[in-house]
PASEBA-1860 file (N, C-alpha, C; in nm, 3 decimals):
! residues 295
1> MTSPLPHA> -7.511/25.254/-16.007/-7.409/25.289/-16.024/-7.308/25.418/-15.933 ~ -7.222/25.416/-15.851/-7.157/25.465/-15.751/-7.133/25.593/-15.818 ~ -7.135/25.720/-15.777/-7.091/25.827/-15.846/-7.019/25.925/-15.685 ~ -6.933/26.020/-15.726/-6.893/26.107/-15.639/-6.936/26.212/-15.605 ~ -7.060/26.243/-15.718/-7.178/26.358/-15.744/-7.303/26.279/-15.709 ~ -7.412/26.331/-15.648/-7.549/26.274/-15.639/-7.617/26.321/-15.758 ~ -7.695/26.204/-15.801/-7.763/26.249/-15.946/-7.884/26.333/-15.903 ~ -7.929/26.403/-15.975/-8.017/26.539/-15.962/-8.128/26.462/-16.005
9> PSTSPAPS> -8.218/26.491/-15.938/-8.365/26.407/-15.944/-8.421/26.457/-16.080 ~ -8.494/26.350/-16.155/-8.529/26.391/-16.297/-8.668/26.311/-16.324 ~ -8.786/26.398/-16.373/-8.869/26.318/-16.438/-8.841/26.293/-16.599 ~ -8.740/26.331/-16.665/-8.733/26.348/-16.811/-8.675/26.219/-16.833 ~ -8.685/26.154/-16.967/-8.588/26.051/-16.993/-8.463/26.079/-17.076 ~ -8.397/26.185/-17.012/-8.295/26.233/-17.076/-8.178/26.123/-17.024 ~ -8.085/26.138/-17.104/-7.979/26.036/-17.113/-7.899/26.057/-16.979 ~ -7.859/25.971/-16.928/-7.777/25.970/-16.810/-7.634/26.038/-16.809
17> AGIVDAAG> -7.570/26.121/-16.739/-7.412/26.143/-16.791/-7.371/26.149/-16.662 ~ -7.344/26.056/-16.596/-7.304/26.049/-16.446/-7.154/26.038/-16.464 ~ -7.095/26.068/-16.369/-6.922/26.057/-16.289/-6.941/25.944/-16.218 ~ -6.848/25.823/-16.224/-6.825/25.710/-16.136/-6.692/25.715/-16.090 ~ -6.647/25.647/-15.971/-6.547/25.614/-15.934/-6.528/25.483/-15.969 ~ -6.411/25.425/-15.898/-6.351/25.283/-15.945/-6.458/25.180/-15.874 ~ -6.530/25.210/-15.749/-6.621/25.117/-15.722/-6.763/25.094/-15.802 ~ -6.778/25.219/-15.862/-6.900/25.227/-15.994/-6.847/25.183/-16.102
25> VAAAMARD> -6.759/25.158/-16.120/-6.704/25.105/-16.232/-6.706/24.948/-16.230 ~ -6.672/24.888/-16.121/-6.689/24.761/-16.078/-6.794/24.722/-16.058 ~ -6.930/24.814/-15.999/-7.053/24.735/-16.007/-7.088/24.761/-16.140 ~ -7.103/24.841/-16.242/-7.116/24.854/-16.374/-7.092/24.719/-16.421 ~ -6.936/24.688/-16.416/-6.905/24.582/-16.480/-6.972/24.419/-16.437 ~ -7.014/24.458/-16.307/-7.100/24.329/-16.250/-7.196/24.316/-16.348 ~ -7.262/24.430/-16.393/-7.369/24.447/-16.430/-7.396/24.415/-16.601 ~ -7.258/24.364/-16.613/-7.210/24.349/-16.786/-7.198/24.476/-16.878
33> AIVWDVRD> -7.191/24.613/-16.784/-7.177/24.696/-16.866/-7.042/24.712/-16.969 ~ -7.040/24.800/-17.076/-6.903/24.778/-17.171/-6.859/24.919/-17.122 ~ -6.715/24.887/-17.097/-6.615/24.985/-17.083/-6.543/25.039/-17.186 ~ -6.533/25.175/-17.212/-6.465/25.206/-17.338/-6.350/25.269/-17.277 ~ -6.227/25.196/-17.333/-6.093/25.308/-17.318/-6.040/25.383/-17.431 ~ -6.053/25.541/-17.399/-6.023/25.626/-17.502/-5.893/25.656/-17.521 ~ -5.820/25.598/-17.472/-5.684/25.640/-17.472/-5.638/25.612/-17.596 ~ -5.477/25.651/-17.649/-5.455/25.619/-17.740/-5.391/25.440/-17.770
41> GASFAQGH> -5.397/25.365/-17.846/-5.364/25.236/-17.870/-5.242/25.209/-17.774 ~ -5.126/25.257/-17.799/-4.987/25.233/-17.717/-5.030/25.195/-17.559 ~ -5.119/25.313/-17.544/-5.134/25.316/-17.369/-5.237/25.196/-17.337 ~ -5.333/25.198/-17.442/-5.403/25.049/-17.385/-5.353/24.984/-17.415 ~ -5.273/24.940/-17.492/-5.159/24.784/-17.473/-5.083/24.782/-17.372 ~ -5.068/24.891/-17.317/-4.976/24.898/-17.172/-5.023/24.848/-17.041 ~ -5.152/24.849/-17.071/-5.271/24.792/-16.957/-5.395/24.881/-16.942 ~ -5.502/24.804/-16.922/-5.622/24.857/-16.943/-5.715/24.765/-16.833
49> IPGAVHVP> -5.835/24.846/-16.791/-5.938/24.774/-16.716/-5.973/24.652/-16.803 ~ -5.978/24.525/-16.716/-5.996/24.407/-16.805/-6.116/24.394/-16.888 ~ -6.100/24.372/-16.999/-6.260/24.362/-17.088/-6.295/24.500/-17.153 ~ -6.225/24.600/-17.157/-6.245/24.743/-17.203/-6.190/24.710/-17.328 ~ -6.277/24.801/-17.419/-6.263/24.777/-17.554/-6.171/24.940/-17.628 ~ -6.127/24.931/-17.735/-6.076/24.995/-17.816/-6.108/25.057/-17.894 ~ -6.141/25.166/-17.994/-6.182/25.200/-18.100/-6.073/25.284/-18.200 ~ -6.006/25.183/-18.253/-5.892/25.262/-18.331/-5.952/25.395/-18.434
57> GGERLLRL> -5.871/25.489/-18.428/-5.926/25.615/-18.484/-6.074/25.661/-18.405 ~ -6.084/25.652/-18.273/-6.168/25.691/-18.222/-6.200/25.845/-18.205 ~ -6.087/25.894/-18.235/-6.091/26.045/-18.211/-6.178/26.110/-18.291 ~ -6.213/26.046/-18.412/-6.305/26.101/-18.509/-6.434/26.103/-18.436 ~ -6.463/26.009/-18.385/-6.589/26.022/-18.292/-6.634/26.165/-18.221 ~ -6.520/26.200/-18.189/-6.530/26.313/-18.106/-6.557/26.472/-18.184 ~ -6.523/26.426/-18.302/-6.583/26.544/-18.366/-6.746/26.571/-18.389 ~ -6.809/26.475/-18.352/-6.936/26.478/-18.333/-6.987/26.570/-18.490
65> PTPEEGGE> -7.008/26.419/-18.574/-7.030/26.477/-18.698/-7.207/26.472/-18.713 ~ -7.216/26.604/-18.798/-7.382/26.621/-18.831/-7.458/26.564/-18.916 ~ -7.544/26.537/-18.917/-7.675/26.474/-19.044/-7.584/26.518/-19.152 ~ -7.543/26.619/-19.210/-7.503/26.664/-19.340/-7.366/26.594/-19.353 ~ -7.308/26.513/-19.263/-7.173/26.465/-19.296/-7.220/26.312/-19.266 ~ -7.295/26.273/-19.389/-7.319/26.105/-19.396/-7.207/25.996/-19.388 ~ -7.090/26.027/-19.467/-7.014/25.940/-19.445/-6.940/25.931/-19.332 ~ -6.936/26.043/-19.260/-6.853/26.045/-19.114/-6.962/25.965/-19.017
73> LAWVANSL> -7.079/25.988/-19.030/-7.164/25.911/-18.937/-7.145/25.774/-18.982 ~ -7.144/25.722/-19.089/-7.150/25.597/-19.157/-7.029/25.527/-19.070 ~ -6.916/25.601/-19.086/-6.778/25.547/-19.039/-6.824/25.546/-18.883 ~ -6.889/25.627/-18.791/-6.902/25.606/-18.664/-6.980/25.509/-18.628 ~ -7.090/25.461/-18.708/-7.169/25.328/-18.693/-7.105/25.230/-18.698 ~ -7.039/25.225/-18.778/-6.973/25.117/-18.838/-6.847/25.102/-18.728 ~ -6.765/25.187/-18.705/-6.654/25.203/-18.591/-6.747/25.120/-18.433 ~ -6.830/25.165/-18.390/-6.893/25.139/-18.284/-6.943/25.011/-18.282
81> GEAGLDLE> -6.999/24.963/-18.415/-7.038/24.827/-18.411/-6.959/24.740/-18.410 ~ -6.809/24.757/-18.494/-6.708/24.626/-18.482/-6.659/24.615/-18.354 ~ -6.655/24.719/-18.266/-6.588/24.764/-18.118/-6.714/24.682/-18.041 ~ -6.808/24.650/-18.096/-6.933/24.637/-17.990/-6.970/24.688/-17.897 ~ -6.945/24.851/-17.934/-7.011/24.935/-17.825/-7.154/24.969/-17.855 ~ -7.235/24.860/-17.806/-7.401/24.882/-17.834/-7.448/24.988/-17.744 ~ -7.523/25.079/-17.801/-7.579/25.216/-17.754/-7.671/25.196/-17.666 ~ -7.720/25.076/-17.693/-7.841/25.039/-17.580/-7.812/24.996/-17.446
89> REIIVYAT> -7.671/24.943/-17.459/-7.620/24.886/-17.314/-7.561/25.016/-17.239 ~ -7.560/24.982/-17.106/-7.467/25.099/-17.018/-7.349/25.079/-17.051 ~ -7.267/25.191/-17.063/-7.135/25.213/-17.107/-7.054/25.324/-17.024 ~ -6.930/25.268/-16.949/-6.857/25.338/-16.860/-6.713/25.403/-17.004 ~ -6.702/25.517/-16.974/-6.585/25.556/-17.050/-6.456/25.614/-16.952 ~ -6.335/25.587/-16.988/-6.258/25.661/-16.917/-6.110/25.635/-17.008 ~ -6.031/25.708/-16.969/-5.873/25.750/-16.992/-5.798/25.776/-16.882 ~ -5.728/25.889/-16.881/-5.636/25.904/-16.737/-5.710/25.989/-16.671
97> RGSPFAYA> -5.655/26.000/-16.510/-5.747/26.056/-16.451/-5.750/26.243/-16.513 ~ -5.875/26.290/-16.471/-5.905/26.410/-16.518/-5.907/26.455/-16.660 ~ -5.879/26.336/-16.749/-5.874/26.384/-16.900/-6.018/26.430/-16.969 ~ -5.993/26.534/-17.035/-6.112/26.595/-17.107/-6.149/26.471/-17.197 ~ -6.087/26.413/-17.253/-6.108/26.303/-17.374/-6.200/26.224/-17.312 ~ -6.213/26.156/-17.188/-6.283/26.038/-17.133/-6.430/26.141/-17.129 ~ -6.452/26.274/-17.101/-6.576/26.319/-17.118/-6.616/26.320/-17.252 ~ -6.527/26.370/-17.338/-6.591/26.399/-17.481/-6.620/26.260/-17.511
105> GAFALRYF> -6.520/26.151/-17.494/-6.594/26.026/-17.564/-6.768/25.980/-17.496 ~ -6.771/25.988/-17.382/-6.925/25.996/-17.295/-6.986/26.040/-17.397 ~ -6.980/26.209/-17.367/-7.069/26.312/-17.442/-7.095/26.259/-17.583 ~ -6.997/26.195/-17.676/-7.024/26.182/-17.805/-7.117/26.041/-17.791 ~ -7.097/25.965/-17.678/-7.224/25.853/-17.719/-7.357/25.876/-17.684 ~ -7.372/25.978/-17.575/-7.479/26.053/-17.566/-7.536/26.120/-17.697 ~ -7.459/26.182/-17.758/-7.487/26.246/-17.856/-7.548/26.170/-17.978 ~ -7.461/26.059/-17.965/-7.525/25.975/-18.104/-7.606/25.870/-18.069
113> GARRVATF> -7.663/25.898/-17.960/-7.780/25.766/-17.902/-7.798/25.712/-17.773 ~ -7.682/25.670/-17.729/-7.676/25.628/-17.590/-7.754/25.673/-17.485 ~ -7.797/25.591/-17.383/-7.924/25.665/-17.307/-7.830/25.637/-17.163 ~ -7.707/25.533/-17.154/-7.670/25.503/-17.035/-7.526/25.515/-17.044 ~ -7.467/25.640/-16.992/-7.314/25.671/-17.008/-7.269/25.718/-16.888 ~ -7.159/25.701/-16.872/-7.089/25.733/-16.722/-6.962/25.758/-16.762 ~ -6.869/25.836/-16.684/-6.731/25.880/-16.729/-6.662/25.847/-16.573 ~ -6.555/25.781/-16.595/-6.469/25.746/-16.467/-6.349/25.842/-16.463
121> HDGIEGWR> -6.369/25.927/-16.392/-6.280/26.073/-16.384/-6.158/26.025/-16.343 ~ -6.139/25.937/-16.252/-5.983/25.877/-16.204/-5.893/25.800/-16.290 ~ -6.016/25.768/-16.412/-5.914/25.668/-16.522/-5.830/25.546/-16.459 ~ -5.742/25.513/-16.529/-5.641/25.421/-16.531/-5.588/25.408/-16.389 ~ -5.555/25.541/-16.354/-5.480/25.552/-16.225/-5.540/25.561/-16.116 ~ -5.691/25.565/-16.108/-5.761/25.557/-16.013/-5.812/25.393/-15.988 ~ -5.846/25.326/-16.112/-5.833/25.178/-16.088/-5.728/25.126/-16.038 ~ -5.611/25.144/-16.067/-5.474/25.097/-16.035/-5.493/25.118/-15.850
129> EAGETVET> -5.494/25.251/-15.851/-5.504/25.275/-15.676/-5.631/25.235/-15.599 ~ -5.707/25.166/-15.680/-5.827/25.091/-15.610/-5.788/24.947/-15.557 ~ -5.659/24.915/-15.654/-5.633/24.762/-15.612/-5.657/24.686/-15.703 ~ -5.729/24.724/-15.823/-5.809/24.661/-15.903/-5.698/24.588/-16.036 ~ -5.690/24.548/-16.113/-5.614/24.434/-16.187/-5.621/24.525/-16.349 ~ -5.532/24.515/-16.383/-5.540/24.540/-16.528/-5.475/24.435/-16.612 ~ -5.524/24.438/-16.773/-5.481/24.359/-16.815/-5.398/24.382/-16.974 ~ -5.309/24.356/-17.035/-5.272/24.388/-17.178/-5.304/24.334/-17.308
137> SESRRQPV> -5.365/24.190/-17.269/-5.456/24.138/-17.415/-5.565/24.228/-17.440 ~ -5.577/24.185/-17.596/-5.673/24.297/-17.643/-5.807/24.229/-17.624 ~ -5.898/24.334/-17.573/-6.019/24.277/-17.560/-6.114/24.299/-17.678 ~ -6.168/24.211/-17.697/-6.265/24.186/-17.808/-6.421/24.181/-17.770 ~ -6.527/24.240/-17.836/-6.643/24.222/-17.804/-6.711/24.168/-17.897 ~ -6.841/24.101/-17.922/-6.903/24.041/-18.038/-6.944/24.206/-18.139 ~ -6.957/24.178/-18.234/-6.968/24.292/-18.329/-7.139/24.305/-18.286 ~ -7.174/24.437/-18.313/-7.309/24.491/-18.297/-7.359/24.585/-18.428
145> TVELRLDP> -7.509/24.588/-18.457/-7.493/24.665/-18.563/-7.581/24.779/-18.483 ~ -7.511/24.920/-18.506/-7.543/25.015/-18.419/-7.629/25.087/-18.515 ~ -7.735/25.188/-18.453/-7.813/25.248/-18.530/-7.815/25.383/-18.432 ~ -7.721/25.496/-18.511/-7.740/25.629/-18.455/-7.886/25.709/-18.439 ~ -7.876/25.762/-18.339/-8.024/25.848/-18.302/-7.952/26.002/-18.240 ~ -7.908/26.071/-18.361/-7.843/26.174/-18.295/-7.927/26.300/-18.197 ~ -7.879/26.352/-18.101/-7.952/26.434/-18.012/-7.897/26.597/-18.035 ~ -7.903/26.629/-18.155/-7.871/26.767/-18.144/-7.910/26.876/-18.070
153> ALLIPTSE> -8.000/26.848/-17.977/-8.026/26.945/-17.866/-7.917/26.980/-17.752 ~ -7.806/26.851/-17.767/-7.713/26.875/-17.666/-7.599/26.982/-17.713 ~ -7.635/27.037/-17.848/-7.507/27.107/-17.896/-7.590/27.246/-17.949 ~ -7.525/27.344/-17.948/-7.556/27.471/-17.984/-7.459/27.511/-18.134 ~ -7.526/27.570/-18.241/-7.450/27.596/-18.357/-7.379/27.727/-18.324 ~ -7.278/27.776/-18.408/-7.200/27.915/-18.404/-7.368/28.000/-18.455 ~ -7.434/27.973/-18.522/-7.508/28.065/-18.593/-7.639/28.120/-18.487 ~ -7.630/28.008/-18.429/-7.729/28.027/-18.269/-7.657/28.106/-18.186
161> VLARLGAS> -7.562/28.107/-18.167/-7.426/28.138/-18.085/-7.433/28.319/-18.111 ~ -7.424/28.345/-18.230/-7.405/28.476/-18.255/-7.549/28.552/-18.270 ~ -7.647/28.464/-18.281/-7.800/28.525/-18.290/-7.840/28.539/-18.148 ~ -7.791/28.465/-18.054/-7.833/28.503/-17.920/-7.729/28.575/-17.809 ~ -7.636/28.661/-17.884/-7.538/28.739/-17.805/-7.592/28.823/-17.717 ~ -7.586/28.856/-17.590/-7.638/28.930/-17.481/-7.769/28.871/-17.464 ~ -7.816/28.774/-17.472/-7.959/28.736/-17.448/-7.978/28.719/-17.281 ~ -8.074/28.761/-17.195/-8.053/28.749/-17.085/-8.097/28.603/-17.051
169> DMVLLDVR> -8.110/28.511/-17.102/-8.155/28.373/-17.080/-8.036/28.283/-17.123 ~ -7.949/28.342/-17.168/-7.816/28.247/-17.177/-7.683/28.300/-17.109 ~ -7.590/28.176/-17.062/-7.462/28.229/-16.978/-7.362/28.152/-17.077 ~ -7.276/28.223/-17.128/-7.147/28.185/-17.212/-7.037/28.132/-17.124 ~ -7.012/28.014/-17.101/-6.906/27.996/-16.968/-6.771/27.925/-17.058 ~ -6.690/28.001/-17.051/-6.539/27.974/-17.142/-6.446/27.904/-17.035 ~ -6.409/27.758/-17.084/-6.326/27.694/-16.976/-6.202/27.699/-17.041 ~ -6.153/27.786/-17.098/-5.987/27.799/-17.149/-5.918/27.826/-17.055
177> TPGEFAGT> -5.796/27.861/-17.075/-5.690/27.934/-16.982/-5.696/28.075/-16.975 ~ -5.691/28.149/-16.852/-5.698/28.263/-16.849/-5.609/28.359/-16.971 ~ -5.539/28.311/-17.009/-5.447/28.343/-17.146/-5.536/28.364/-17.262 ~ -5.571/28.241/-17.263/-5.672/28.211/-17.420/-5.774/28.324/-17.354 ~ -5.836/28.328/-17.259/-5.961/28.411/-17.226/-5.932/28.540/-17.268 ~ -5.792/28.609/-17.225/-5.772/28.743/-17.228/-5.723/28.792/-17.380 ~ -5.693/28.677/-17.454/-5.656/28.684/-17.588/-5.484/28.716/-17.581 ~ -5.442/28.711/-17.487/-5.304/28.699/-17.492/-5.193/28.565/-17.521
185> DVRAARGG> -5.257/28.442/-17.516/-5.230/28.333/-17.579/-5.344/28.284/-17.696 ~ -5.293/28.311/-17.828/-5.381/28.310/-17.929/-5.370/28.173/-18.003 ~ -5.447/28.090/-18.017/-5.440/27.956/-18.065/-5.538/27.920/-18.208 ~ -5.592/28.045/-18.249/-5.709/28.055/-18.361/-5.669/28.151/-18.434 ~ -5.765/28.186/-18.547/-5.739/28.278/-18.617/-5.722/28.424/-18.565 ~ -5.820/28.437/-18.403/-5.825/28.548/-18.342/-5.790/28.504/-18.199 ~ -5.730/28.599/-18.113/-5.771/28.589/-17.998/-5.834/28.649/-17.902 ~ -5.893/28.603/-17.788/-5.978/28.637/-17.717/-6.097/28.588/-17.656
193> RIPGAINI> -6.263/28.636/-17.655/-6.365/28.548/-17.579/-6.478/28.630/-17.654 ~ -6.574/28.560/-17.670/-6.697/28.589/-17.675/-6.763/28.681/-17.599 ~ -6.781/28.807/-17.626/-6.853/28.894/-17.579/-6.972/28.838/-17.471 ~ -6.937/28.864/-17.313/-7.017/28.839/-17.222/-6.956/28.721/-17.126 ~ -6.899/28.637/-17.192/-6.833/28.509/-17.147/-6.766/28.514/-17.021 ~ -6.787/28.441/-16.913/-6.726/28.420/-16.781/-6.624/28.290/-16.818 ~ -6.491/28.344/-16.737/-6.403/28.248/-16.762/-6.376/28.150/-16.621 ~ -6.405/28.033/-16.656/-6.358/27.935/-16.524/-6.316/27.811/-16.583
201> PFEANWRD> -6.156/27.813/-16.596/-6.109/27.705/-16.640/-6.126/27.542/-16.620 ~ -6.128/27.457/-16.700/-6.195/27.319/-16.678/-6.122/27.295/-16.564 ~ -5.968/27.301/-16.552/-5.882/27.254/-16.450/-5.947/27.299/-16.278 ~ -6.034/27.406/-16.274/-6.079/27.449/-16.189/-6.149/27.322/-16.113 ~ -6.227/27.221/-16.163/-6.286/27.153/-16.114/-6.195/27.029/-16.020 ~ -6.075/27.055/-16.052/-5.990/26.960/-15.988/-5.940/26.994/-15.840 ~ -5.889/26.894/-15.760/-5.834/26.958/-15.604/-5.728/27.045/-15.641 ~ -5.656/27.039/-15.736/-5.537/27.124/-15.763/-5.538/27.133/-15.874
209> PDTAAKLA> -5.583/27.275/-15.946/-5.599/27.311/-16.080/-5.452/27.323/-16.150 ~ -5.352/27.304/-16.068/-5.227/27.327/-16.115/-5.150/27.204/-16.144 ~ -5.215/27.082/-16.125/-5.149/26.977/-16.118/-5.057/26.915/-16.240 ~ -5.146/26.940/-16.352/-5.062/26.932/-16.505/-4.965/26.968/-16.531 ~ -4.958/27.131/-16.493/-4.845/27.185/-16.498/-4.719/27.159/-16.378 ~ -4.783/27.110/-16.257/-4.679/27.058/-16.189/-4.601/26.917/-16.213 ~ -4.665/26.887/-16.288/-4.656/26.723/-16.335/-4.567/26.730/-16.469 ~ -4.572/26.842/-16.515/-4.446/26.866/-16.599/-4.348/26.932/-16.576
217> RGLVADST> -4.338/26.988/-16.459/-4.199/27.024/-16.421/-4.157/26.972/-16.318 ~ -4.251/26.830/-16.289/-4.143/26.757/-16.180/-4.190/26.771/-16.027 ~ -4.273/26.877/-16.003/-4.311/26.912/-15.894/-4.402/26.827/-15.800 ~ -4.468/26.743/-15.869/-4.533/26.638/-15.809/-4.517/26.526/-15.874 ~ -4.547/26.406/-15.791/-4.508/26.278/-15.855/-4.625/26.193/-15.891 ~ -4.753/26.234/-15.872/-4.850/26.169/-15.932/-4.973/26.276/-15.988 ~ -5.093/26.191/-16.032/-5.199/26.311/-16.071/-5.302/26.303/-15.961 ~ -5.267/26.259/-15.838/-5.362/26.267/-15.754/-5.475/26.427/-15.736
225> GMQLKPLD> -5.348/26.546/-15.766/-5.441/26.688/-15.770/-5.556/26.663/-15.854 ~ -5.543/26.600/-15.955/-5.649/26.601/-16.076/-5.797/26.532/-16.003 ~ -5.808/26.478/-15.896/-5.902/26.431/-15.870/-6.022/26.537/-15.827 ~ -6.141/26.518/-15.884/-6.278/26.612/-15.847/-6.256/26.677/-15.731 ~ -6.290/26.792/-15.716/-6.327/26.870/-15.570/-6.437/26.811/-15.517 ~ -6.446/26.823/-15.384/-6.551/26.747/-15.315/-6.665/26.854/-15.358 ~ -6.817/26.788/-15.349/-6.931/26.834/-15.421/-6.970/26.970/-15.359 ~ -6.922/26.998/-15.217/-6.962/27.142/-15.204/-6.864/27.230/-15.245
233> ELRGLYAA> -6.777/27.209/-15.257/-6.636/27.288/-15.373/-6.713/27.315/-15.514 ~ -6.735/27.217/-15.535/-6.770/27.225/-15.682/-6.900/27.338/-15.695 ~ -7.005/27.304/-15.613/-7.102/27.399/-15.598/-7.075/27.536/-15.584 ~ -6.981/27.548/-15.460/-6.960/27.696/-15.475/-6.870/27.747/-15.600 ~ -6.777/27.662/-15.668/-6.727/27.694/-15.798/-6.834/27.781/-15.895 ~ -6.945/27.717/-15.911/-7.049/27.728/-16.001/-7.166/27.830/-15.949 ~ -7.152/27.865/-15.816/-7.240/27.942/-15.717/-7.353/28.075/-15.832 ~ -7.228/28.141/-15.885/-7.258/28.249/-15.982/-7.333/28.216/-16.077
241> LDPAKEIV> -7.349/28.077/-16.123/-7.451/28.044/-16.232/-7.597/28.055/-16.218 ~ -7.659/28.077/-16.276/-7.807/28.079/-16.255/-7.868/27.969/-16.323 ~ -7.899/27.850/-16.253/-7.970/27.709/-16.313/-8.080/27.742/-16.361 ~ -8.147/27.820/-16.384/-8.258/27.885/-16.431/-8.268/27.889/-16.605 ~ -8.119/27.939/-16.631/-8.074/27.983/-16.754/-7.995/27.886/-16.832 ~ -7.978/27.908/-16.984/-7.931/27.800/-17.048/-7.759/27.828/-17.025 ~ -7.672/27.728/-16.986/-7.553/27.745/-16.984/-7.495/27.668/-17.108 ~ -7.425/27.761/-17.197/-7.340/27.728/-17.296/-7.186/27.697/-17.279
249> VYCQSGVR> -7.146/27.601/-17.261/-7.029/27.579/-17.236/-6.899/27.575/-17.374 ~ -6.784/27.635/-17.371/-6.699/27.634/-17.510/-6.567/27.643/-17.428 ~ -6.497/27.603/-17.515/-6.327/27.610/-17.517/-6.234/27.601/-17.632 ~ -6.165/27.548/-17.648/-6.083/27.581/-17.802/-6.171/27.499/-17.903 ~ -6.196/27.365/-17.909/-6.250/27.263/-18.005/-6.359/27.180/-17.951 ~ -6.395/27.219/-17.817/-6.480/27.163/-17.758/-6.478/27.032/-17.675 ~ -6.337/27.015/-17.650/-6.309/26.903/-17.609/-6.316/26.947/-17.450 ~ -6.254/27.008/-17.384/-6.236/27.059/-17.237/-6.364/27.101/-17.186
257> ATETASVL> -6.451/27.145/-17.277/-6.572/27.189/-17.266/-6.649/27.075/-17.193 ~ -6.628/26.963/-17.256/-6.721/26.830/-17.225/-6.711/26.804/-17.059 ~ -6.587/26.824/-17.023/-6.570/26.786/-16.891/-6.651/26.873/-16.782 ~ -6.626/26.997/-16.799/-6.736/27.085/-16.728/-6.866/27.100/-16.757 ~ -6.924/27.068/-16.884/-7.030/27.042/-16.900/-7.116/26.914/-16.840 ~ -7.053/26.818/-16.849/-7.087/26.710/-16.754/-7.071/26.698/-16.602 ~ -6.988/26.808/-16.549/-6.961/26.824/-16.431/-7.101/26.919/-16.370 ~ -7.107/27.016/-16.439/-7.269/27.117/-16.439/-7.385/27.046/-16.443
265> TELGFARV> -7.376/26.912/-16.515/-7.520/26.832/-16.558/-7.529/26.783/-16.425 ~ -7.402/26.683/-16.358/-7.422/26.605/-16.241/-7.462/26.698/-16.125 ~ -7.409/26.852/-16.125/-7.477/26.932/-16.026/-7.621/26.987/-16.061 ~ -7.675/26.930/-16.119/-7.808/26.979/-16.123/-7.873/27.053/-16.257 ~ -7.752/27.115/-16.300/-7.830/27.206/-16.401/-7.870/27.157/-16.532 ~ -7.977/27.212/-16.554/-8.095/27.123/-16.623/-8.065/27.176/-16.767 ~ -8.007/27.262/-16.832/-8.013/27.339/-16.931/-7.846/27.348/-17.001 ~ -7.774/27.269/-17.014/-7.640/27.278/-17.062/-7.632/27.211/-17.157
273> RLYKRSWV> -7.583/27.317/-17.257/-7.513/27.271/-17.397/-7.409/27.298/-17.457 ~ -7.374/27.198/-17.524/-7.185/27.262/-17.585/-7.195/27.288/-17.695 ~ -7.104/27.394/-17.698/-7.067/27.481/-17.812/-6.946/27.391/-17.875 ~ -6.986/27.289/-17.949/-6.859/27.218/-18.007/-6.780/27.257/-18.098 ~ -6.817/27.349/-18.184/-6.720/27.434/-18.250/-6.620/27.525/-18.194 ~ -6.696/27.572/-18.086/-6.606/27.647/-17.960/-6.541/27.761/-18.077 ~ -6.422/27.794/-18.005/-6.311/27.912/-18.036/-6.265/27.923/-18.175 ~ -6.230/27.788/-18.181/-6.150/27.762/-18.353/-6.262/27.838/-18.464
281> EYAAQPEA> -6.397/27.808/-18.471/-6.476/27.827/-18.574/-6.539/27.980/-18.537 ~ -6.563/28.014/-18.389/-6.616/28.163/-18.393/-6.481/28.247/-18.418 ~ -6.379/28.241/-18.403/-6.275/28.333/-18.405/-6.245/28.336/-18.586 ~ -6.295/28.243/-18.638/-6.286/28.231/-18.761/-6.410/28.331/-18.872 ~ -6.484/28.361/-18.757/-6.607/28.425/-18.838/-6.558/28.597/-18.853 ~ -6.533/28.635/-18.940/-6.527/28.781/-18.955/-6.607/28.880/-18.885 ~ -6.736/28.823/-18.903/-6.835/28.909/-18.844/-6.867/28.920/-18.702 ~ -6.805/28.806/-18.638/-6.825/28.784/-18.523/-6.728/28.867/-18.435
289> PVVTGGV> -6.799/28.913/-18.305/-6.740/29.032/-18.222/-6.673/28.980/-18.105 ~ -6.548/29.006/-18.104/-6.435/28.935/-18.001/-6.410/29.038/-17.873 ~ -6.377/28.994/-17.759/-6.376/29.098/-17.646/-6.184/29.048/-17.625 ~ -6.113/29.133/-17.585/-5.977/29.108/-17.562/-5.922/29.170/-17.409 ~ -5.834/29.118/-17.343/-5.789/29.213/-17.222/-5.825/29.147/-17.108 ~ -5.808/29.201/-16.958/-5.867/29.174/-16.863/-6.018/29.199/-16.863 ~ -6.064/29.130/-16.730/-6.219/29.158/-16.703/-6.222/29.259/-16.575
END
């Protein structure tokens, strides 16, 4: 599996959370890996990686339902099975370049029990730029029976976040925008941040963190700036994080956070957990302390 980031050595059977380039996708496909396109149905129909599958209503998978949500888990298992997404197989997940939804899809598969999952960061743009072909016909795989094996250790619940506030062995990493972090951009019941959190927006992983804004304003012609930073720059970006501590990554709803969580895992951070419920749930807790303003 070709990756723009080296795989950290490991002696444990932890699930793979790799990040691959177009060559890595092609190599995986040659090994008969499954490719999952998590974009919306219209985008998928306009052109996708040959053989890629699409899961209607796939955004429900990204909620990461808990064991208490038996009906949702049954829907997840049935939907994955109908699409032929066999969790025992190697799976590559992609969307558009830099999209956190691709990372969220890969993270969801790991949570549901897949052991060999990777994210194609450069997505459909990177595939086209590599000179590879796309197809518009719907791809169908043979349905399979999927048995979910949830890995709750990947997640941290709000109750534990609250209980461990100020703990010396935990780092809270907020990957939202500076405005959300400061509380000037309010998108939930309250604005602000969890006490003690540090802010590194997930876009900081990109070569040009302002690319999305520039595209919206017509200042750049393509998404090239959303490519991942070089390895040494990514290491520098997270140099202040102690790899011996547990890194808890959060955002607004847990989607953006999966991109940074995956990058940290690739950089060798062994204790990375996702606060899936993130700011939406935290801010709704009346007893949860909140910090606003600059740092």
